[in-house]
Structure formats: structure tokens, C-alpha cells
C-alpha positions as CSV (number, residue, x, y, z in Angstrom):
1,M,-1.9,268.7,-19.3
2,L,1.6,267.5,-20.0
3,L,3.5,269.6,-22.4
4,A,6.9,268.8,-23.7
5,F,8.8,271.5,-25.5
6,S,12.2,272.2,-27.0
7,V,13.3,275.8,-27.8
8,A,16.5,277.0,-29.4
9,P,17.8,280.2,-30.8
10,S,19.5,280.7,-34.2
11,G,21.2,283.7,-35.9
12,Q,22.8,286.6,-34.1
13,P,21.0,288.7,-31.6
14,A,20.2,292.1,-33.0
15,H,22.5,293.9,-30.6
16,L,25.5,291.7,-31.6
17,T,26.8,292.2,-35.1
18,A,30.1,291.9,-36.8
19,D,30.4,295.7,-36.8
20,S,30.0,295.9,-33.0
21,G,33.0,293.6,-32.5
22,D,31.2,291.7,-29.8
23,V,29.9,288.4,-31.3
24,S,31.4,286.1,-28.7
25,S,28.5,285.8,-26.4
26,A,25.9,284.9,-29.0
27,A,26.9,281.3,-29.3
28,S,29.9,279.1,-28.5
29,A,32.3,278.0,-31.1
30,D,30.7,274.5,-31.3
31,A,27.2,276.1,-32.0
32,S,26.0,274.9,-28.5
33,V,22.9,276.7,-27.2
34,H,23.2,275.6,-23.6
35,D,23.2,279.2,-22.2
36,A,19.9,279.9,-24.0
37,V,18.4,276.6,-23.0
38,A,19.5,277.2,-19.4
39,A,17.6,280.5,-19.4
40,A,14.5,278.7,-20.6
41,V,14.8,275.9,-18.1
42,K,15.4,278.3,-15.2
43,I,12.0,280.0,-16.1
44,V,10.3,276.6,-16.1
45,R,11.8,275.6,-12.7
46,D,11.0,279.0,-11.2
47,S,7.4,278.6,-12.3
48,G,6.7,276.1,-9.5
49,L,5.0,273.7,-12.0
50,P,6.0,270.0,-11.9
51,N,8.7,269.6,-14.6
52,R,11.4,267.4,-15.9
53,T,14.3,268.2,-18.3
54,D,16.2,265.7,-20.4
55,S,18.7,266.1,-23.2
56,M,16.0,266.9,-25.8
57,F,12.9,268.3,-24.1
58,T,11.5,269.9,-21.0
59,T,8.1,268.6,-19.9
60,I,5.8,270.7,-17.7
61,E,2.5,269.7,-16.1
62,G,-0.3,272.1,-15.3
63,E,-3.4,273.7,-16.6
64,W,-3.5,275.0,-20.2
65,D,-3.1,278.8,-19.5
66,E,-0.4,278.4,-16.8
67,V,1.7,275.9,-19.0
68,F,1.5,278.1,-22.1
69,A,2.4,281.2,-20.1
70,V,5.6,279.5,-19.0
71,V,6.4,278.3,-22.5
72,K,5.9,281.9,-23.8
73,E,8.2,283.4,-21.2
74,A,10.8,280.7,-21.8
75,T,10.6,281.3,-25.6
76,E,11.0,285.1,-25.1
77,A,14.1,284.5,-22.9
78,V,15.7,282.3,-25.6
79,G,14.9,285.0,-28.2
80,R,17.5,287.2,-26.6
81,F,20.2,284.8,-27.8
82,G,19.4,285.0,-31.5
83,S,17.5,286.7,-34.2
84,R,14.9,283.8,-34.4
85,V,13.7,281.0,-32.3
86,S,12.7,277.4,-33.1
87,L,10.0,276.0,-30.8
88,V,8.7,272.4,-30.8
89,I,5.7,271.5,-28.7
90,K,3.9,268.2,-28.0
91,A,1.0,268.1,-25.5
92,D,-1.0,265.3,-23.8
93,I,-4.3,266.9,-22.9
94,R,-6.2,264.6,-20.5
95,P,-8.8,266.4,-18.5
96,G,-9.3,265.2,-14.9
97,Y,-5.8,263.8,-14.5
98,S,-2.9,265.2,-12.6
99,G,0.4,263.8,-11.4
100,E,0.9,262.3,-14.8
101,L,4.5,263.5,-15.1
102,T,5.5,260.6,-12.9
103,A,2.5,258.3,-13.1
104,K,2.8,257.6,-16.8
105,V,6.4,256.5,-16.3
106,E,5.5,254.4,-13.3
107,R,2.8,252.6,-15.3
108,L,5.3,252.0,-18.1
109,E,7.9,250.6,-15.7
110,S,5.3,248.3,-14.1
111,A,4.2,247.0,-17.5
112,I,7.8,246.3,-18.4
113,A,8.4,244.4,-15.1
114,D,5.2,242.4,-15.6
115,A,6.2,241.4,-19.1
116,G,9.7,240.4,-18.0
């Protein structure tokens, strides 16, 4: 299974309110969520599963249960950065295939070269 996901926090974490006087670490002034995304990507990389991150998604390859366990942990990590979390998932479930994280791209590049 290949699973691409994007996860981002929104809102203020429960422990950071205007009353506490410490709202600076929740999000940067430009609304960037890079610290939260970095926490999620670190979990993916530490999982040992094949993965790739680009500017919009992180893709993981593995079996159903192991992939979704990583997504759950990454989502929980992002949840510490806000009061809610947005999660987008797209999966390619193709039993009997592995190594597709790179093989799909190699087939695409080959088709482009052949058409060229």
C-alpha cells in the first residue's frame, strides 16, 4: 500500500490562550505550520517505512496496519500544535506489490522518455 497524507493543525493549543500570555509558540506570524509538519515527518522517518516528503504530502509504503499506525501517531503529534487537525489521505492499495514508492515513478519516467 502507498498512502499519501497531509496533516496540519489549526486553532490554538488548549494550553496556550490569550490569558496565559504565551501564544507565540502555537504558530508563526505568517501562519506557517512547519514545526507541526516537522513533528509528523519525524515520526514517519523514524518508523523505518519507505517514505518520501514533498511540499504538499508525505507518502509512506507498507502494510495497512503499519501505515495507519504511523499516520495516527503523526496526527496525534500535530494535534499538540492546535485545537483541531486537518488530515487528507489518499491510498493506492495494490496487494502483492512492494517497492512501488520508486517503481511507479520509474515507470512514468520511462514512458515519458519513450514518448519523447
